[in-house]
Residue, then its C-alpha position, 0 to 999 in steps of 0.5 A: m515545523a508547526t503551522t498556526t491557524s486561528g489561535t491553534a497550532q499543528v505539528e507532526l511529530a516523528i515517533g520512535g520506539m513503538t512496537c505494536a498498535s497498542c503503543a500508538a493508542r497509549i501515546e495518543k491517550k497521554l497526549n489527549r489528556m493534555d489541556g488544549v491538545e488533540a492528537t492522532v498517532n499512526y503506528a504505520t507511518e510512526k507519526a503523531k499529528v497534534t493540534f494544540d492551543a497557544g499555551v502548549g509548546v512543541a517541547d511539552l508535547i515531546a516531553t509527554v511522549e518521552a515520559t510515556g517511554y517513547t521518542a518524539a522529534e519534529p520532522e526535518p524541515p524541507g530544503d529549498g523546495a519540492a524540486d530539491a527535496h525529491d532529487a535523486d541524491e535526496e531519495r538515495a539519502e532517504e533510502e540510506r536513513a531507512d536502511e540505517e533504522l532497519r540495521p539494528l533489527r537485522q543484526r539482532l535477527v542474524t545473531a538470533v538465527v545463527l546462535a539459536v539453530p545449534v541450541i535447538a538442534m542439541a536440545m531436540v536431538p539426543a545424539l548431539q548431546f555430547e558431554y558438556w553440550q548444556w554449557l555450549s547451549l548456555t554460551l550460545a543462548a545467552p547473547v540471544v536472550v540478552y542482546a537479540a531479545w533486548p527490544f522485547h525486554r525494553a518494551a515489556w518494561t515500558n508496558a509494565k510501567h504503564g500497567a499494560a501487557t502485550m505480546d512483548t510482555l509474554i515474550s520477555v517474561g517467557t524467554g526470561a523465565a526459561f533462561l533464568w530457570s536454566l541458569w539455576a538448574l545449571f549452577f544450583g541443580t543437576a543440569g550442569t552435571p557432565g553427561m546430562t541428557h534430555p532423553f527423548e521420551f513422552t512420559i508424564a511425571r512430576t519432577d523437581g525441575a533441577g535437571n531441566i534446561y529450557l534454553e532452546a525455548a528462550a533462543g527459538v522464540t526470540a529468533f522466530i519473533l524477531a523474524g516476524r518483526y523484521f519483515e513487518a518493519r520492512s513493509k512499514r518503510k513504504a507507508g509514506a511512499a504514496l506522498k513521495a510518488l505524488m510529489r515526484l509527478g510535478a515538474k522539477e524545472v520551469t522556463v520563466l519569461k522575464d523581461g522578454r528573456e527565457v530563464t530556467v529556474p527550479t519550480a519551487g522558485l515560481r511566484v504567483g503572477d510569474r509567466f512561464l513557457v510550456r513546450p509540447g511534451e512538457k509538464i505544466a509546472t503549476d496551476g495557472t491561466v493560459v495567456e498565449g497559445s492553444s494546445a491539447v492538455d492530457a489531464s488524465m492523471l489528475t482528472g481521469e478524463s481520457v480525452p485530452v482537454e483543448v485549452g486556449v487563452g483564458d483557460a485554467v490549467t493544472g500543475a503536473t498535467l502534460n502539454a500534448g500539443g502546441r506552445l503555451v505561455v501560462e501565468a501562475t495562479r497557485v504555487g507550492s502547497d496551494t496547487q491541486l497536486a499538493r492538495m491531492a497529496k494532503l488528501v492522501e496523507d489525511a486518508q492514510n492517517g485516518k486509516a491507522a493500521a489494524q491492531r495485530l490479531a496476536d496482540r488482541i488475543s494477548a491482551v487477554f492471554v498474557p495477564v491470564v497466563i501470568a496470573l495462572a503462573l503466580g496462582t500455581l506458585g502460590f498453590w504449590l507453596g501452600s500445599g507444602q511441596g517445597l520451593t523447587a517444585a513450586f517454581t518448576a510448575a510456575v516456570a513450566v506454565l510460563i514456558i509452555a505459554c511462550p508462543c513459539a508457533l505464534g511467532l511463525a503464525t503470521p509471518t509464514a502464512l504472509m510470506v507464502g501467501t504474498g510469494r504465491g501472490a507475486q507469482l500470480g501478479i498480486l502484491i500484498k502489502g501487509p497483514e493489516v490488508l488481509e483483515t479488510t478483505r474478509r469484510v469488503d462488500t462493495i468494490v468501486l472501480d475507476k474507469t480509465g486504465t482500470v476497466t478500460t485500456g486508458r488509451m484512445t483507440l480507433l473503434a469504428v469507421h463509417t464511410a459515405d456510400d461510394v467511399d472505400e473504408k481503406d481509402a478513408l483510413r489511409l488518407a486520414g491516418a497519413l495526416e494524423h500521423s504527423s500530429e502529436h494529439p492523442i486522438a490523432r495518434a489513435v487514428a494513425t495507429g488504428a489506420a496503420d494496423r488495418v491498411g499497413t504502411l501509411p503515405v507521407p503527406e506532401d503538406f501538413a498544418n495543424v488547426p488549433g482546437l479543430g484538427v489537421q489539414g494537408v495534402v496526401e497523394g494529391h488529395a486535399v484532406l481535412v481531419g478533425r471536428e465537424k466545425l473544421l469541415e464547416e469552415w470549408a463549407m462542407t456538410l456531413p451527409a445524412g448517414l454520416k451525421a447519424a453515425k456521428g450522433a450515435a457515436e457521441a451518444a455512446g460517449r465516443t469521440a467522432v472524428t470527421v474526414a473529408w477530401d477533395g471538397e466532400a465529407r466522406a467518413v466519420l471515425e469513432v475513437a474512444d478509450a476501449v474496454k479491456d477484453t477481460s473486464a466483463e469476466a472480472i465483474r462477474r467474478l467480483r459479483g461471485l465473491g459477494l461484491t457490489p461493483i460501482l463505476l466511479t470516474g471523472d469522465n462524462r456520464a455518457v462515456a461512463e454509462a456506455v462502459a458500464d453497460e458493456v461490462g455489466i455494472d449497474e451503478v455509475i458515478a461520473e464526472v467527479m474530481p479527485q476530492d469528490k472520489v474520496d467523498v464518494v468512498m466516505s459516503l459509502q462507508e458512512e452507509g455501513r459498507s466496507v469499500a474496496m477501490v480499484g484504480d490506477g491514476v493519481n486521481d485515484a490515490a487519495a480514494l485508494a488510501q481512504a477505501d477500506l481496501g485499495l487495489a492499484m493497477g500495476t500498469g498505473t502511476d507510482a502514486a496509485i500503486e503506493a497508496g493501494d493495499l494490493t497491487l495488481v501487476r498485470g493490469d488485468l482486472r480479473a486479478a482483483a478477484d484473485a487478489i481478494r480470494l488469495s487475501r481471504r485465504t491467507l487471512g483464514t490461514i493466519r487465523s487457523n495458525l493463531f488458533w492452533a498456536f494458542a491451542y497447543n499452549v492452552a491444552a498443555l497449561p493444565l499439565a504444567a500447572a499440575g507439575l506434570l510437564n516433562p521438558m521433552i513433551a514441552g519441547a515436542a509440543m512446541a516443535f509440533s505446533s510450529v511444524f503444523v503452522v508451517g505446514n498449514s501455511l505452505r498449503l497456500r502455495g497451491f492457490r490457483a488463479a480462476e480459470g477463464 
């Protein structure tokens, strides 16, 4: 659905038929040639974002894309609202649609593998070459070359119409030439003679080619490369999952107050000015202002601030944050696409669209390799015809050039290394999303780390206890913990959990009351106990003794939350509560530095907290008190300085920055939105895995590069022999098989990758 602003309109088109990044570039080029049109096409998400003037219609844009050889359509409009669009039925339907798109490719792959295996076996093992084996090979190979390889032929034809050549061109021409030559040799040459065999010999001799068939090359290449395309297509299905994960965070239903009655309606039905109820433990449905009640709101998923925010009448609250304390009545101020959550989703989408998938290494090489091979084949044909060697010998040499250039090992180069590398990564708790990710890891020189949940545990923890001179620490913990155990506030839970761990079972309070914004009070074991802010004690005319006052000041200077404890009319203890640093974080920072990366701590938390954490783990540069959109800006400014930036995060507040970064590493213990926006997922939630992930990614990329080199090297080395008419089909087959075996063996070395010790 097109949106209109100041004389221009914007539409997002779903593009079909793209097979590589050069397809996206071609569509983008054609659209941008239209008057009044600005377009960006993302191969990964298969979408085109187009801004166009009033004189241009959406139908014109679609017609231009279709004239380029691809399909285009406007995405289906959303249903009744966000709640409806993301319910379980809709998600299942979406999965089924995605599976439906993959099914034809899966069917072609299965067909190719089942039929190609016996064809390759008969060609390579003379013992299997019975009297009419060549005709069985033809019967099995024909569906592979015609049906299974059809996407390559179609893409090659589209490329040819636009004067371009990609891997699809080479695959189509090579397999087509091998198949057509085999047909000629079978029906018009001597290859169809009963009892014909391909002897397993390594002689270099000129032949007229009339007895040679290359069906195993045609079928094998098709099967290998279809396998690579299928696994690539499966990973691309997740491209838009970050946005879905973000939108799922919002509340599905909301209790609206109408004429004194409570009415439950879908969140999408909220309007600005509506008043709605938020009970303890519920998500706040949309951005608004508190008009009644007070509570603690856990906004860490959006802001990264680990300490819950106390809100009361007149304070602003944000949709999708969690009400951790009392009952609130909120007046909606922003709904739908205007909310902070929706704007963050837009940030993620923009960042993803701005980071188009890296063009495949093989495609980049083939942009030069393919035209050179085709020119060489034509030159070979012309040379042999011109030297009077006859049509058969000339065609044999020309087709041999195309066949030896057909990249059998190239079809394995990326998928095998990727499958072994990602499989080994999964065993170590590292999930790599795709080949595009690997290229970035080599260039990364700066790593930006979110604080909450990444460097720290993300949970409030009792870290220290300070008591007055005559007070036993266990008594303070037992009384404070008992009272805090009855509260739902996250700081209270930290105190209660810490107390229970240190003193054991906690007593049950005889009386308990929550004091909004200040703390709790009650009676425990006959003692009148107060736990909370210093202001709560002051209301009861109690003051902290000098020692506790100093301890409180030191704790707050270090960015920790100080909780005061008093009973029986005297202030007796100060508890330090904070988001604790993970035990492994300092070691992780050392390892990241060892990989040549400069660490930067980036957080929405306050500067004192951030600097205390940075000092503890050994980070020199700190950027604190930033909102989600500012995180994106920080990443972008680092990129503008010429740095290649990796980002590690776990919260919704990190999702857009993860998508914007050159390399996004998401903690698997974090939110779905962060995980889906990241390029690498660290399942264990251990920051040391970030260093292992970068090492593994770099090793996998190196393997892919060496695979690509050798895959082409064998072909290139044999091209002069083919052009000279000296290429025996068994030598061609053996060279192709050996290059494939080498590539697979090289990839399997990744299974020996080990996580760093310590």
